[in-house]
N, C-alpha and C positions, 0 to 999 in steps of 0.2 A: 924390054918394056915394065913387065912386073916389077924388076930390080929398081928396075930408076924412080918408080912408086914410089915401093918401098924408100928408097933413101931419102925419098923429099919427103915422106911421110914422119919418119924418122929422125928428121931436120927437123920438121915443123915441131914432130915434142918437143924436144930438147932444148928447143930455145921461146916454150915458150914461157913466158914472166906471169901469166897467169896461173899455169900449173904449179908456182912456187910450194902453194900451201899444202900442197900433197908432197913434197917432197922435203927430204932429212938434209937435205943439202941442199946446191947449187940447179940442179937438174936431174932430168931425170936421164937415166943409162940404156941405152937401148945398141941391143946385136942382133947384127942379121944375117945370118949367114943361108950358104943354099948348096944344093948335092944337085946331082941329075935327075932326080927325082922331084924332089923335095927343097920344102924351106924350112929354118928355123931362124924362129926369134924369139933375139932373150931378154929380157926385161930385170933391170936390177933390184930387187925387193927390198935393198938395204935403204933404198933409195925412196921408198915412199912412206908416207904415215901412216896410211889407210890402215888401216887397225887389222890385225890379221894373225891366226893362232901361228902363222909359221914366218915371221917379217923377216925372216936373213935368206938369202942362193941368192937363184935367181927362176920368173918363174918362165915357163920353156915350154913350145909350142913349135909341135915337127908339124907343118901340113903340105899339102902337094895343091901345085898351082892355080885348078878350078876355087877348089876348097879359098884360096888366099883372094880372087877372086871374089869367091862371090861373102864372105866378111866382108873386106872391100864395101862391094854392092851394098850391105846393109841383106843380100837375100838368106842366108845363116848368122847362128847367134854363136860368140864361142861356145858358150858352155852348151849346147847341144849336141854340138859333134867330139863332147869330151870321149866320148866311145869307142869314136873310128879315129882319130886323127889323138898326136900324143899333145897334150894339155896339161903341165904338170902346175899347176900353184893351188894357191887359195880362190876359194869362190869373190871374194871383194875384190882380189888382185884379177882375175880373170875378167868380171865383170868391169873393170876400170879398161884394160885393154880391151873391152868387144866395145868401148864408147871408143879410145880411141880410134880402133880401125876405120870402124863405121865413119865418121866425122869427117877423119885423115882422106876415106876412099871419095867422101862425095864432097871434096875440100872447101867444110867447112873449120876445119883447125885452124 
């Protein structure tokens, strides 16, 4: 069920016309992978115009299903789990992804 939710969120993010001011090109590039006990979310930072010290490469989040559910429900913030989970990226990009996860999880995206 979480994969379906993430796939739907990925699609919602990629097709949003009003997110274009955040993007250098036509769409945000979002990739989802999963293993036995974790989920990997990747956002291509080069597709973002958000200022950051490292504007290229990948924003990478590796987390477990429970934490991912909490992120989607807005119960935890992505920036607050940086010490417990793998969250690799600039703070500005982390805030953006945190907002997208929360809005998508609430059905507001």
